[in-house]
N, C-alpha and C positions, 0 to 999 in steps of 0.2 A: 412223707405223709401221704396217705392214700385213702381209698375206700374199698371195702370188700363186701361181698354178698355171696349167697349160695343157697343150696337146698339139699336135703337128704330125704329120699323116699323110703317108706317102709318096705317096699319091694319094687323091683324094676317094672315100671308101667308106662314109661315114656320112651320114645325113640330118641336117639342121640341128637337129631336135628331139633325137635321141640325142646329138649333139655337145654341145649346150647342157646337157643333163641330166648328162652325165658330167663336163663342166667344172665345173658347179655343185657336184657331189658332191665333186670334188677340192678346190674352194675352201672348201667348208663344213667340210672336215677341218681347216681353219686358222682356225676361228671364234675361238679364243683370241687369235690375232694381230690380229684385226679384228672386234670385236663390233658396231661402229656402223653398218656398211653393207656391202652385197655387190653384186657385178655380174658379168655374164658377157657376153662378145662372141664371136661365131663367124662364120666365112666358110666356108660349105659347099663352094664351088668350090675354094677354096685349101686346104681341109683343116686349118684353123687355128682354135683356140679358146683364149681367155684367160679366166681367172677371177680375181676380186680380193675380198679381205676387208679392210675399212677400219677402222683405229683413228684417229679424227679428232683431229688435232693442230693443223693449220693449215687455215683456212677450213672451219669446221664445217658450212657449208651444203652443199646438194646440188651446188653448182658444183665441189666437189672429188671428185665421184663417179668411180670407175674401174671397168673399163678406160676410158681417155680417148682421144678421137680428136683429132689435130692440127687446127688451124684449116683447113688445105687438104684434109683428109681422107686424106692419104697415110699417116700413121702411126697405129697404135693401140698404146697402152702400158698395161701393168700394172706398177706400181712400188711397191717397199717401201723406206721409208727417209725421209731428210730431206736436202734441199740447203740448208745453212745460209745460204749467200750468195745465196739466190734473189732477195732484194730488190735486190741490186746487179746481178744478171744482168737482172732485169726493167727496171731503169733504163737499161741498155745497149740492150735490145731495143726499148723503146717508141719512141725516136727513129728506129729502123730500120723502123718501120711496123707493128709487132706490137701488137695490141690484146688486152686481157684482160678476160674477163667476171667472174672471181673473183679471189681472192688466194692460191691454192694454189701450192705449189712444183711440183706436177705439171704445171700449165698452163705455167709458165715453162720447165720442162725440155723440154717438147714444142716450144715456140717456139724455144728455143735449138738444138735438133736441126735444125729447119727452117732456121735461119739459118746455123749453123756446121758441121753434120754431127755424128755421134755422137762420134767420137774427140775433136774439139776441144771439144765441149760437156763431156764427162767431165773433160777436163783443166782446164776452167774451173770445174768444180763443186768446192765444198768441202762434203763431206757424207758420209753413209753410205747405201748404196743397193744394191739388187738390182733389175735391170731386165729385163723381157721386152718387146721392141719389135718389132711386126710392120710390115714395110715393104710396103705394098700394091703399090707401083710395081715394086720388085725381086722381090717375092714371096719374101721371106726373113725369118727370125726372128733377131733379135739378142738375146743374153743378155750381161749385164754385171754386174760386182761392184765395189764401191768399193775404193779404194786399199789399205786396211788389212785388209779382210775383216770389217767389222763386221756386215754383213747376209749371211745364208746364201742359197745358190741351188744346188739339185741338178738334174741332168737325167740321163735314161737312156732305155732302150728297154723298152717293154711290148709284147711281140710285135714287130710291125714299126712300131709307133707311137712317136714320141719324146714323152716326158712330162717335165714340169719343174715345180718348185715350191720354195717357201721351206723346206719340211721334207719329209722322206721320207713322212710320213703322207699327204700329198696324192698322191704317186705311187702309194702302196699302193692307192688307191681305184680305179685302173684294173684291170679284171678280168683283164687279161693280164699284169700285172706279177708274174710268178712268178720273178723273179730270185733265185737262191740266194745263199748267203753266199760272199763272196770270201775264201777262206782266207788268201791272201797278205796282204790288207788287215788281216785279223784279227791277224796277227803284229805289225802296227804298234800296234794297241790294247794288246797285251800289253807292248810295249816302252815306249810313250809315254803310255798311259792315254787316248789319243784316236786317231782316224784322220785324218791330215792330207790336205788337198786335193792332187791331184785325186782321190784314192782315196775310195771309200765302202765301207760294209760289204757292199754288194750287187755281184754281177757285173753287167755291162752298165749300170752306173750310176756317175756321177761328180759331183764338186763343182766349181763354178767356183772358180778360184784368185783371190786378191785382186788387184785392179788389172788384170783381164783382160776381154777382149771375145771373144765367140764368134759366128760367123755360121753359121746352119743353114738349109738349104732342103730341098725334097722329095728331091733327088738325094742329099744328105748322109744324110737319114733312111733312104732306100732302101738305101744302102750298108751300113748297120748298124754296130753297135759294133765289129765286128772290124776295120773300116777306120778307126776313130776313134782318134786318138792325142791325148789332151787336152793334153799338154804342148806339142804343136806347134799344135793347132787353136786353143787359147785364146791369143790374142796380147795382149801388154801395152799398155795406154795409160799405165801408170805402173809402173815396176819398182823394187822396194826396193833390190836390190843395185846397179843402175845409178845410182840416185839417191844411195846412200851413197858409192859410188865417186866420183861427181862432187863430193859435199860434202867428201870427204877430199882430193880434188885441189885444192880451193879452201878451205882451212881458215880458221876464224875467226882473225883477226889481233889482235884487241883483248885487253885484260886482263879479269880475272874480274869487275871492277866493271861494265865495259861490257857484258859478256855477261849479267850479272844484270839490268841495265836492259832489254836487248833481250828477254830471256826473259820478264820481267814484262809487257812490252807485248804480246808475242805471246800469252801465256796469257790476259791480260785480254780480248783480242779473241776468242780461241778460246772462252772461257767465255761472253762476252757473246753471241756468235752462237748458242750452244747454249741460251741462256735464252729465245730467241724462241719463243713458242707461244701458242695460244689456249686453253690448258688449264693447270691448276696444275703448277708445276715445283718439284722438290726436289733433294736430294743424298743419296747414300749416304755416311755419315760413320763411319769406323772409328776415327779418332784417329791414324792413320798419316800420314806426310808427304804422300802424293799426294792422298788424299781431303780432308785438312785444307786443302791449298792450293786445291783446287777450291772448297771451301766458303767459304774466305776471299775468293777472287776473285768469287764469286757475291754474297756479302753486301756487298762493296765497291761493287757495281754495282746494288744493289737498294734501293729506297725502303722496302721492307717486309721483315720478318724472313723469311729463307729457311727453308723446311721442310727439316729434316735428320732422318735416320733411322739408327738403329743398333740392333743386338741384342747382348745379353749372354748368357753361358752360366752358368747356376747351378752353383756349385761348381767352376768352372774356374779354373786359375791363369793362363790365357791371356786372361782377360776384358778386352777393350778398351773396354767400354762406359763406365767412369768417365773414361777419357781423352777419348772423344768428347763426353761430357756437359760436361766442363770446357771443351773448346775451343768447343763450341756456345754456352755461356754467355758466353765472352769475346767471341765474334763477334756475339752477339745473335740467334742463329738461333732459330727456333721448333722445338725439338727433341723428337723422339719416340723413346723407347727401349722395347724389350721384352726381358724376360729369358725365356729358353726353357730347358726342362729337357732331359735326355737323351731322355725320352719324346717331347717335341715334335719333336726332331730325327729320331728313329727313325721317327716317323709319316710323314716325307717319303719315306723309302727306297722303299716300295712304289709311289710315284707317279713315280719316276725313269724307268722305261722308257717311259712315255707322254710324259713331259716332254722327254726326250732320245730322239727316235725313231731314233737311231743309238747303239749302245753307247758309253758315255762314263764314264770312271772317275776323274775328278778329284774326290776326296771333298769338296772345298770347295763342290761343287754343293749340298750340303745347307744349310749356313748361308747361301749366296747365295740359295737359294730362299726361305728364311725372311725375309731382309731385304727381298727384292723384294715378298713378300706384305704385309709391314708397310707399306712405302712406298706400295703401291697403295691403301691405305685413305685416304691423304691427297692423293696427286698422281697425275698421268697420265704425267709425264715425270720421270726422275731422272738426274742427272749422276753419273758415277763417276770414280775416279782411275786407271783402267786405263792402262797404258803407261809409267808412270814408271820402273819397274824395268828394262824392256827398252831404254829410251832413255838412262837416266842411271846405268847400272851398279849396280843396286840389289840384286842377288842375291849371297849369300855363295858360291853355287856357282861364280860367275865367279872369285872370289878363289881358291878351292880349285883350280879347273882351271888357272889361271895358275901357281899354286905348283907343281903337279905337272908341268906342261909345262916349267917352268924346271928342275926337278929332273931330268927325263928328258934334258934337253939336256946334262947332265954325264955321262951314261952312254954309253960307246962304242957305236956303232951295231951291231957284231956281237953284243955282249952283249944289247942291247935286243931284237934279232931273236930270239935264243935264248930270252930270258925271255918274249917275246910269244907264241912258239910254245907254250911251256908253259902260259901263261895261257889260251890258246884252248881248252885241254882241261878247264878248270875248270867250265864250264857256269854254273849258277846260284850256285855257291859264291862267285864273285867279287862277288856282291851283298851279302855279309855284312860287308863292311868290312875294315879293317886291311890287312895285307900282300896279301891276296887281291885286294882292290879295286885296290891300287896296281899289282900285277902285271898286271892286266887292261889297263892303259894303256901298258905298256912297248912294245908293238908299234905305237904310234900313229904315223901318217904326218904328223900335224899337229894343231893345236889342236882341229880339228873332231872327231877321233877321241877325244881326251881328254874333250872336253865331252860327246860322246855317251855315254861311259861314266858320266859324272856324272849324267846325266838318265835313263838307261835303267832300267826296272823289270826285265823279263825280259831276261837277256843273250842267251839263245838261244831266242827265242819259237817258232821253227819246230819245235823239239823237242816242244812241247806241242800242236801242231796237225798231225796226220797229213796228209801230202800237200801241205803248204804249203811255199812258199819265201818267205824273208824279203823283204818289199817294201821298196823304197828310199824315202828321204825326204831332205830338205835336210840332215839331220843326218849323212848318210853322206859328205858332202864333207869331205875332209881340210882344205881351206881354203875356207870358204864365201865369202870375198871375192876369191878368185883372185889373191892376191898383193898386193892393196891393203890399206892400213890395218894395224892391230895385231891380235894374237890377241884382245884384249879387244873390238875392233870386230867381229871375226868371230863371236864368241859372241853378242853383242847382235843382230847381223843374223840369225843362225840362229833365235833366239827370236822376233824381230820377224816373220819370214816364216812361222813354223810354230807355235810354242807360243802366241803371242799370238792369231792368228785362230782356230786350230783347238782350242785349249783355253780360254783366258781369255775371249775374246769369244764363243765358242760357249756357254760356261757362262752368261754374263750374258744373252745373247740368249734362250736357251731358258727360263731361270728367270724373267726379266722378262716375256717374251711369254706365258708360261703364265698370267699373271695380268693380261694386257693392259696392261702397263707398258712405256713406251719408255725405254731407257737410252741415254745419250749420254756420250761419252768425250772431253773437250776436250784432254787431253794427247796424244791421237792425231790431232789436226789435222795434216795433212801438212806444213804450214809449221813446226810445232814439231818434227816428226820430222827434217826436213832440217836445221834449225838445230842440233838436238842432235848429228846426225852430223858436223857441221863442228867440233865442240868437242874440245879435247884431253882425254885421260883425266883429267888433273889437275884439271879443272873438275868432274869427276864423282865421283872418289874421292881423298881425301887421308887418309893414315894409316888409321885404322879407321873413318873417316866416309864413307859412301856417299851418293850423290845430293846432292853438295855444293851444286851450283848451285840445285837445287830447294829445298833447305833455306834457302839465302840469300834466295831470293824469298819463301818462307814467312815468314822472319824479318822481313819488312817489315810483316806484318799481325798477328803474334802474338808474345808474349814468348819468349825463348830456351828457357825451361823446357818450352814446348809444341812446340819444333822438334826438339830433340835427345832423341829417345826411341828405345829399342831397337825394331828391326823385329820384328813378330809376324805369323805367317802366319794366314790365314783358313781354318783347316783343321777337321778333324773327327777325333775319337778312334776311328778305324776299328778298331784292334786291340781296344779295350775293348768295342766293340759286338759284334764277331765272337765274343768269348769270353763275352759276356753275352746280351742280349736277342735279338740276331740269330743266335745259334747254331743254333736249329732251322731258320730260313730258309736259312742257309748249308749246313747238313747236307743238306737236301733237294736244293739245287741242285748240290752237289758229290758227291752219292751216286755211287759208282763204277758201279753198274748203269745209272743214268740217263745218265751220261757215255758209257758204252759204247753204249747204245741210240741216243742222239742222234748219235754219230759225229763230233762236231766236235773235242772235246778228247781227249787221251790221258789216261785215268784213271791210268796209271802215272806220268805226269809231275805230275799235279795232287795226287793223294791223299797222297803223302809230305809235300808242303809243308803240307797241311792238318793232318796228324797231328803233324808237327813243331811247327807253330804252336800247336796246342792243348796240346802238351806243354811249351811254353815254350822249345823248343830254338832256334828261329829267329824273327826278326821278319819273317815272310812275309806280313804283312797287305796290303802293296802289291801283291804278286804275286796274291794271292787276290782282292783287291777288283776288279781288272779282269776276272778270270775270272767272278766273281759278277755283275758288271754285264752281261757278255755273256749269261750264262745267264738272268738275269731279263729282259733285252731280248728274247732269242730266244723265250721263252714268250709275251711280249706280242705280238711280231710275228706269230707263228703264230696267235694268237687273232684278231688283226685280219684277217689274210688269210682265215681260215676264215669270218669274218663277211661279208667282201666277196664271197667266192666263193659263199656260201650265200644272198646276197640277190638 
């Protein structure tokens, strides 16, 4: 796990010294992602520079140093992530004449690119990664991101220079990165609590989408962002929708017992691959189905007690720590738990803008940051249970959306259109639940529209951002699967391609890397995903039981009392915070005069919600939290830019 950064100029215009110094400055902004080593490589004539910060996980020796050059000198690479099947790839490459000086996956990855090319290599890789690869022969830069989007990668223009990096804070270090706020992208934050790829909070700046490759050269850079269309320029080497459609076209034909056996074998292998490291490895354990299954599969393949970590919340009725403690004792894990108070949680809030250098408003970021900090005291790598809900129908919102979609099917189309037109005039009132929320779905064209209504915070976010137009996302598709599969499949695909990488995996990446901890998610092994997509819904939900097949596999390792437990979210009491200790902080950030001076939000749209919330009239805390997260981020961003420009 590491951090990378760099730049590509449209023509050579900087000396080697200034190029190296600027690249190093960009890389050093990612110190938290890689405290163990750093490196810079530059080619003055080509106008390219790469920087790397290393968190040593495999091959702790200097032989794993990056940026790394291929054996023949053609490629130079800065790489963030892990290729879990690197040993198998190395075993294929050695008989083909490739020799290795160390045992890092970086060296194997470069040899594989030499042998098979970038596309085929990435298709052969089982891992999480973000890659910047300079081809000296073709004089072009390749950027790539793993299938699921576990590792982040941003790129954009600073003046006429292309800059890229694992986090925005690296791009900010370029003195010409004066890119203002993208108001259209901000509407996505208000709707979803995050900004999905390829959008970013900045104009002239983009995210790599999961499973994509991008080719850039001097001509591309010179053409500038106005000529760049990321949805077309970033081409897939693995496409989730196409792979789900293929899985649905060739469904699993066996019974549930056979499916249970196959899933157990797949998960054992996925977990085993992710336990390979030259540093201590542990597991985040909440006591829920997904993390419990990961912990059980780890312990089943370990000769030593697995390190497990959980946090509890003092005075909370949602405390899962006792469940995690009980399960860890049954498995024989070396368990560590920490009880935190409301004050402990609130102390994290001021750190969020620096931790998430793009505004991010999933409030579970706070407990996730706390458990990552706890785990880092004992291990350098921690496995998580992310992905189970999106692959195995784990969310109650899926059930509610299906229920509403079925109800709407009984309403005559003309009446639905009339009701939908009325609902469109409700604005944020449709967020308050009851009949208003149901009316908001009457104009739905398909399950995608119903589901978007279920997950949206602000219904009309553009009304709160003067001059903005609502930016589109995968959730705007009436049918995300384009006619294939069921409405249930369509909702899971939408979350897999958007909510999972841009919310859940972003949250885990930033909070874990803030403390130099690598997080791995075995349930998101691409083989597990494609197998899950081939399964009928009856293997995922039966009656009131969700994630049926995952629970059957878990039942092989723990007693039934530890399998069938109610789902609990990993959230935070934001409403209580805003009425309590965070009230002065929120008052300052939401001050009407401040909002008017800054000119980003409409005070007329924000202030009534704040006053109604304080008066107990509405539960507007979700609307307000994403506004507050932006406001806090904006203050941090302006302070960083002032420091860069003043240095």
